[in-house]
N, C-alpha and C positions, 0 to 999 in steps of 0.2 A: 772472182775477187774473194779474198779471205779477210774476215773481220774478227776482232777479239775485243770483248768488253771486260774491263776490270773495275771493280768498285774503288772509289777514292775515299769518300767519307759520307756521312749521312747527308742525303739530299744531293749528292754529287757523284758522278760516275766518270770513269776514264774510258774513252772510246778510242780504239786503235784500228787502223785499217791497212791492208796490203794493197799492192797494185797501183800505187800512186794516186788513188782517188782523193786522199785527204791532204796531199802535198799542196793542193791548190785552194784549200778552204780559206785561209787567211786573206789572199787577194780578193776572194769573193766577198768576204765579210766587210772589207774596207772599201768595196766598190771599185776595185781595180780591174774591171772586166775588159778594159781596153789595153791592158799592159802587154809587154812583150812575151814571147813564148818562154815557158819555164822548162828547163831541161832536167828531166827526171833521171836520177842515177841511184843505184842501189845503196842504201845506207841504213843504219839502225833507226828504230822509232825515235821521233823527235816531237816535242810539243808544238802544235800549230795554233791552238786556240784554247783559252781557259775560261771556265765559268760561262759557257754559252748554253742557252736553252734551245729546245726544239723549235720554238717560235722564231728565234734568231736564225737558226739554220734554214727554216722555211723561207724567211725573208730573203736570205742570200741565194737560195736555190732558185727562186722564181722572180727575183728582182722586184719584190713588193715591199711595202711598209707595213707596220703593225696593224694599222686600221684596215688594211686590205685582207686580213686574215680573220675569218669568223668560224665559230664552232670549235670543236676539238675538246680533248680532256682537260680537266681542271689544272693539271700539272704542266700544261703546254708552255707556260711562261715562267715557271718556277723551278722545276727540276733542272739542275745544271750539269753540264758535261765538260770535261777536259778532253780535247781532241788531239791525238798524236798520229803520226803517219810513219809507216815503213814503206819506202819507195823502192819498187823493183822495175827494172827496165831502163831504157835509154831514149824514151820518146820525148819529143818536144810537145808540151801541153800548152795550148793557146787559149786566149780568153774565151773564144766561142765554145770551148770544150768544158769550161768550168761548171756551168749550171747543170748540164745533163749529168755530169759525174756526181754532183751533190744530190741531185734528184734521185739518182740510183741508190745512193747511200740511204736516203730517207725511206725509200720503198723497201729496201732490204733489211735494214737494222731496226727501223721504227715501225715497219708495216704500215706506212702512211698511205691512206686512201683519201682522195679529195675529188672535188669537181670545181670547175671554174664558172663564174658568173660575171655578168657586166651590170653595174649599177650606175645611175646618174648621181654624181656627187659633186661637191665643190672642188674645183681645180684651179690652178694658175695657168694662164696663157703667157708664154715667153715671146715677146715681140721686140722688134727694133724700134727705137725712138725716132721721132720725125727727122732729127738732125743726122741720123745714120749711126751705125755701130762703130765701136772703137777696138774691135778685136784685131789682133795682128795675125796675118796669114802665116802658117807654118812653112818654113822653107828649109829646115834642116833635115838630117837623116835620122834613122832610128824609129822605133815604134812609139805609140802613145804612152804617156805617163802622167801622173798627177795624184793629188790627194787633198784632204781638208784637215786643217790643224786648228785646235782650240787651246787657248792658254792665256793667262794673265789678263783676262777681260777682253781679249781680242780673238778674232778668227780670220782665217785666210783659206782660200781655195786656189790652187795653182794647177795648171795643166799645160802639156805640150802635145801638139798634134791631136787636139780634141775637137769633136764635132759639137755643134750646139745641142744636138740630141743628148750627148753625154753631159753637157753642162746642165741641161734641164733635169736629167736624172740625178745629178749631184745636188742641185738645188732642192729637189723633191725630198731627198734624204735629210737635208738640213731643216727644211720647213715642215716636214711631216705631212705634206700634201702633194698629190700628183701635179707635176709641172709638164705641160704639153709644149713641145717646141713648134712655135708658129712663126719663127724668124724668117723662114724661106731661104736661109743660108745653107749652102751645100759644101763649103770648104772645111778645112781643118785649121785650127787656130792655137796659138800660144797665149795664155793670159794669166793674170793674177788678180784675184778679187779679195779685198780686205774690208772687214766690217767689225762692228761691235755687236755681239750677239745679245747682250742684256743691257739695253740702254736705260740710263737714268738721267736725272737732271744734271749730274756732273759729267756725263759722257761727252767726250769731244769727237769721237769718231762717228761715222755714218751707220745707219741701219743697213741691213743687207739689201733692202729695196732701193735706198738712196745710192748705195755703192754700185749696184748694178747699172743704174742710169749714168752716174758720174764717171765710173771707171771703164765700163764696157759698152755703154750706149745701148743698153737693153732695158726692158721694163717688164714687170709682172702685173698682169691684170687678172682679177678674180672673176671667175665665170663658172659655168656648169658643164660637165662633160662625162662621157662614159669612163668608168674606172673598173679595171679587172679586180675581181674578188676571188680569193682562194678559200673555198668552203671546205673545212676539214670534216670528212665523214667518220674517220676512225684513225687511231694511232696507238701504238703500244710503246711502253718504255723499253729502251734497248736492253736486252737481257744479257746476263753473264754467260760466258761459254768458255 
């Protein structure tokens, strides 16, 4: 794999990569790890992400949240990069390939060294309410898809052919806390969850906790559990070449 670093401005760098590795960064960043295969074709470098820090890239590469990253240099969450990709080849890149590709980028360009630990932290347990869940079984064709949108004081999460484990992962990103799937459900589902993220006295919509119960028949319970921690041993700023 061939990489090239170009400075953009003070405090910001432009990172370019060959061999298709960065063509899949944006789906990782927005949590689309269950999306359909991406068909890579040779094309000129194109912007894939802007103003992303090494901390953000680590979160995406390992599927963790900011509180699960400890240690590292002072610039970990401040020095920003614009990420572009030049794609070579005609391979189908699937969701399960994304994180290893990004991990390889971090090791190669940022000389990232780390170790993993487990700590007992506060987590949420996702369970089914006593009256049963309201998730619709997926019956269509095609691969998984979905996303979370925020705007105009409202938020929504939609998904097709999603497992409850993926739902738990998405909830964890929204809530900033690990969510463990304890629903016992093994199917794939289509759903839409709508809530008001910043509730006030004037708010008319439900909180995410109430929306889960009313719309999906699921519930979050606060508990303690083991949480994976990425401990950064060392990292270097991606250098010019």
